[in-house]
C-alpha positions in Angstrom: 9.4 4.9 1.3 8.6 1.8 -0.8 10.9 0.9 -3.8 7.9 0.8 -6.0 6.8 4.4 -5.5 7.4 7.2 -7.8 6.5 10.9 -8.1 5.1 11.7 -11.5 2.5 13.9 -13.1 0.5 13.1 -16.2 1.1 16.5 -17.7 3.6 19.3 -16.8 2.6 21.5 -13.9 2.8 24.6 -16.1 0.3 23.1 -18.5 -2.4 23.1 -15.8 -4.8 25.9 -16.2 -5.6 27.3 -12.7 -8.2 30.1 -12.7 -9.5 32.2 -9.8 -12.4 30.5 -8.1 -14.9 32.8 -9.7 -17.6 30.2 -9.5 -17.1 30.0 -5.7 -16.8 26.2 -5.7 -16.8 24.4 -2.4 -15.9 20.7 -1.8 -17.5 19.5 1.4 -17.5 16.3 3.5 -19.8 15.9 6.5 -18.8 13.8 9.4 -19.9 13.2 13.1 -16.4 12.7 14.6 -13.1 14.6 14.9 -11.1 11.4 14.3 -10.4 11.3 10.5 -7.3 9.1 10.7 -9.0 6.4 8.7 -9.5 8.9 5.9 -6.1 10.7 5.9 -5.2 9.8 2.3 -8.6 11.0 1.1 -8.5 14.2 3.2 -4.9 15.3 2.4 -5.2 14.7 -1.3 -8.5 16.6 -1.5 -7.1 19.4 0.7 -4.0 19.9 -1.4 -6.0 19.7 -4.7 -8.3 22.4 -3.4 -5.4 24.7 -2.6 -3.9 24.1 -6.0 -7.1 25.3 -7.8 -8.3 27.8 -5.2 -11.4 25.9 -4.2 -12.8 25.8 -0.7 -12.6 22.5 1.0 -14.4 21.9 4.3 -14.8 18.9 6.5 -17.6 19.6 8.8 -18.3 17.8 12.1 -22.0 18.3 12.6 -21.7 18.1 16.4 -20.3 21.7 16.5 -23.4 23.1 14.8 -26.2 22.7 17.4 -28.4 25.3 15.8 -28.5 23.5 12.5 -28.8 20.1 14.2 -31.9 21.3 16.0 -33.6 21.6 12.6 -32.6 18.1 11.5 -34.5 15.4 13.4 -33.4 12.4 11.4 -32.2 9.5 13.6 -29.8 8.0 11.0 -26.7 10.1 10.4 -26.7 9.1 6.8 -30.0 10.9 6.3 -29.2 13.7 8.7 -26.1 14.8 6.8 -28.2 15.8 3.8 -30.5 17.8 6.0 -27.5 19.4 7.6 -25.9 20.2 4.3 -29.1 22.0 3.1 -29.0 24.3 6.1 -25.2 24.7 6.0 -25.4 25.8 2.4 -28.0 28.5 3.2 -26.7 29.7 6.5 -22.9 29.2 6.6 -21.7 29.3 2.9 -24.4 31.1 1.0 -21.6 32.7 -1.1 -20.7 29.4 -2.6 -22.4 28.9 -6.0 -21.6 25.3 -6.5 -20.9 22.6 -3.9 -19.4 19.1 -4.4 -20.5 16.8 -1.6 -18.1 13.8 -1.0 -17.9 11.0 1.4 -14.9 11.2 3.8 -13.2 8.4 2.0 -13.1 10.1 -1.4 -9.8 11.5 -2.5 -8.0 12.9 -5.5 -5.8 10.5 -7.4 -5.0 12.8 -10.4 -4.9 16.5 -9.6 -4.6 17.5 -13.3 -8.4 17.4 -13.6 -10.2 20.8 -13.1 -13.4 20.5 -11.2 -15.1 23.1 -13.5 -15.4 20.3 -16.1 -18.0 18.6 -13.9 -20.1 21.5 -12.8 -23.9 21.6 -13.2 -24.7 23.6 -16.4 -27.7 25.5 -17.7 -30.8 24.4 -15.8 -29.1 21.5 -13.9 -29.6 21.8 -10.2 -28.1 18.6 -8.8 -25.9 15.9 -10.4 -26.0 12.4 -9.0 -23.9 9.6 -10.5 -24.3 5.9 -11.0 -22.2 3.4 -9.0 -20.4 1.1 -11.5 -20.5 -2.3 -9.7 -24.3 -2.3 -9.1 -27.5 -0.6 -10.1 -27.4 2.2 -7.5 -27.4 5.9 -7.8 -24.8 7.0 -5.3 -25.6 8.9 -2.2 -21.9 9.4 -1.4 -21.1 12.2 -3.8 -23.2 14.7 -5.7 -22.8 18.2 -7.2 -25.4 20.9 -6.3 -26.1 24.4 -7.3 -26.5 26.3 -4.0 -30.1 27.6 -4.5 -33.6 27.1 -3.2 -34.4 24.1 -5.5 -31.3 22.0 -4.6 -31.5 22.8 -0.9 -35.2 21.9 -0.8 -34.4 18.6 -2.6 -31.8 17.7 0.0 -34.3 18.4 2.8 -36.9 16.2 1.2 -34.5 13.4 0.7 -33.4 13.6 4.3 -37.0 13.6 5.5 -37.7 10.6 3.4 -36.2 8.6 6.3 -39.8 8.5 7.8 -40.9 6.4 4.8 -38.3 3.6 5.1 -39.8 0.3 6.1 -39.2 -1.6 9.3 -36.8 -3.9 7.5 -33.2 -4.1 6.3 -33.6 -0.8 4.5 -30.2 0.2 3.2 -30.2 3.7 4.7 -30.0 6.9 2.5 -28.4 5.2 -0.5 -31.2 2.8 -1.1 -33.9 5.4 -0.1 -32.5 7.7 -2.8 -34.1 5.5 -5.4 -37.8 5.6 -4.2 -37.3 9.3 -3.5 -36.2 10.0 -7.1 -38.9 7.5 -8.3 -41.5 10.0 -7.0 -40.4 12.3 -9.9 -41.8 9.9 -12.5 -45.4 10.6 -13.8 -47.9 8.1 -12.3 -48.5 6.2 -15.6 -44.8 5.1 -15.6 -45.2 3.6 -12.1 -48.0 1.2 -12.8 -47.4 -2.2 -11.2 -44.3 -0.9 -9.3 -45.9 -2.2 -6.1 -43.8 -5.3 -6.6 -40.7 -3.2 -5.9 -42.1 -1.8 -2.7 -43.0 -5.3 -1.5 -39.3 -6.2 -2.0 -38.2 -3.3 0.2 -40.7 -3.9 2.9 -39.6 -7.6 3.3 -35.9 -7.0 2.8 -33.5 -8.9 5.1 -30.2 -9.0 3.2 -28.1 -7.0 0.7 -29.3 -9.4 -1.9 -32.9 -8.3 -1.2 -31.9 -4.7 -1.5 -30.1 -5.4 -4.8 -33.3 -6.8 -6.2 -35.3 -3.9 -4.9 -33.0 -1.3 -6.5 -32.9 -3.3 -9.7 -36.7 -3.3 -9.8 -37.0 0.5 -9.4 -34.3 1.1 -11.9 -36.2 -1.1 -14.4 -39.2 1.2 -14.2 -37.0 4.3 -14.3 -35.2 3.0 -17.4 -38.5 2.5 -19.1 -39.5 6.1 -18.3 -36.2 7.5 -19.6 -36.5 5.6 -22.8 -40.2 6.3 -23.5 -39.8 10.0 -22.8 -36.3 10.3 -24.3 -35.1 11.8 -21.1 -31.6 10.5 -21.6 -28.5 10.8 -23.7 -25.1 9.0 -23.9 -23.9 10.8 -20.7 -26.9 11.0 -18.4 -30.5 10.5 -17.5 -32.9 13.5 -16.7 -35.6 14.0 -14.1 -37.8 17.1 -13.5 -37.1 18.7 -16.8 -33.4 18.3 -16.5 -33.0 19.9 -13.1 -31.9 16.5 -11.8 -29.3 14.6 -13.7 -28.0 11.1 -13.1 -24.5 10.7 -14.6 -24.0 7.3 -16.3 -21.4 4.8 -15.4 -19.0 5.5 -18.2 -19.8 9.2 -18.8 -17.0 11.7 -19.2 -18.9 13.8 -16.7 -18.4 11.2 -13.9 -15.9 12.5 -11.4 -15.5 9.5 -9.0 -15.4 5.7 -9.0 -14.5 3.0 -6.5 -10.8 2.3 -6.2 -11.2 -1.5 -5.8 -13.2 -2.0 -9.0 -10.0 -2.3 -11.1 -7.9 -4.1 -8.5 -6.5 -0.7 -7.5 -5.2 0.1 -11.0 -5.8 3.7 -12.2 -5.1 5.8 -15.3 -4.8 9.5 -16.1 -8.5 9.7 -16.9 -9.3 8.9 -13.2 -9.9 12.0 -11.1 -11.4 11.0 -7.7 -11.5 7.6 -6.1 -13.9 6.3 -3.5 -13.0 3.8 -0.8 -9.6 5.3 0.3 -9.9 4.0 3.9 -6.7 3.0 5.7 -8.6 0.2 7.3 -9.4 -1.4 3.9 -5.8 -1.6 2.7 -5.0 -5.2 2.0 -7.9 -6.3 4.2 -10.1 -9.4 3.8 -13.2 -7.3 3.8 -15.3 -6.0 1.0 -13.7 -3.1 -1.0 -10.2 -4.0 0.0 -7.6 -2.1 -2.0 -3.8 -1.9 -2.4 -2.2 1.4 -1.4 -1.5 3.3 -4.6 -0.6 6.7 -3.1 1.6 7.7 -0.2 1.9 10.7 2.0 5.6 10.2 3.0 6.6 13.5 1.4 3.4 15.4 2.0 4.0 19.1 2.7 0.9 21.3 2.6 3.0 24.4 1.8 3.7 22.9 -1.6 0.1 22.9 -2.6 0.2 26.5 -3.7 3.5 26.1 -5.5 4.6 24.7 -8.8 5.9 21.6 -7.0 2.4 20.7 -5.6 2.6 17.4 -7.6 5.3 16.2 -5.2 2.6 15.5 -2.7 1.2 12.7 -5.0 3.6 9.8 -4.5 2.3 6.8 -6.4 2.9 3.1 -6.5 3.6 3.2 -10.2 3.0 -0.6 -10.6 -0.7 0.3 -10.6 -0.6 3.0 -13.1 -2.0 1.8 -16.4 -3.6 3.0 -19.6 -7.0 4.6 -20.1 -7.9 1.7 -22.5 -7.2 -1.0 -19.8 -9.2 0.8 -17.1 -12.1 1.2 -19.5 -11.9 -2.4 -20.4 -11.9 -3.5 -16.8 -14.9 -1.3 -16.0 -16.8 -2.5 -19.0 -16.3 -6.1 -17.8 -17.8 -5.2 -14.4 -20.7 -3.4 -16.1 -21.3 -6.3 -18.5 -21.5 -8.7 -15.6 -23.9 -6.5 -13.6 -26.1 -6.0 -16.7 -26.5 -9.7 -17.0 -27.4 -10.0 -13.3 -29.9 -7.1 -13.7 -31.7 -8.8 -16.6 -31.8 -12.1 -14.6 -33.3 -10.3 -11.6 -36.0 -8.6 -13.8 -36.8 -11.9 -15.5 -37.1 -13.6 -12.1 -39.4 -10.9 -10.8 -41.6 -11.3 -13.9 -42.3 -7.6 -14.1 -44.9 -6.4 -16.6 -45.0 -2.8 -17.7 -48.3 -1.7 -19.2 
């Protein structure tokens, strides 16, 4: 145990409102290996969190479901997982009303947040969320209502693999943008061929960044012109598809490394909790801020569940500081966005 670690909870355990899982909420991560050692921090914190609140948490290795795999012909696992999830929702967990899909390296930093705060509401079918450090809509976590509409959307997204160009394409995450772009009426896509040309000739991450920025520019114009937006989100398909904005209170996850590993009580889930990235020289390196030294899964259903969250308290800070750090990142990326659009000389008519 490090000297700079500490067990603490933002609020007292008896103040946490735990209700029966009447909404039948499932948290699911889809992988293609049994070796999850690189994601132990993410897995154990999410597992314990799920036990605290009575949610189902499933990590599924697709290789054990040959029947479902036979229906998913995608060659790239990143696309295949969305196809797999669509069938898994229908055939294996049809009883689950809402499902939160997460990458394997997403874990819970603050277990005092109740997942019900982030559920799709009213006519919402699927909730995507914006990445903070770029212009992307994330493919790594989304909330779905387990019904025909959402499952069909996941299948269509997975099958969009056949439309990716023979270039450096960016897999499912980049492909999500032209897929969602299809939901815009034709008149809002005039002159967007410039974007497609960027994708078809892409060779680097820089090229992909320009492509995504290009599409988001046209999408932004659509949202503004049609008033399909508010302070928290953007809407597509009459509000069935929502894109949660970068600083929205509905956003449930962000990248751990964005704030130099600092976190506050407003943080719920963090992305990028790979052991291999701790103090590394690679992109998305982070300092370990949570430890499993005292982890005991039997505590997860007791009043002492919080003892499983052992923090490096040096990285705990205020909500104000975290918001300031994130706003700085967003400010820089907004400037870059405008420079890209200016350089592309896009004209919307």
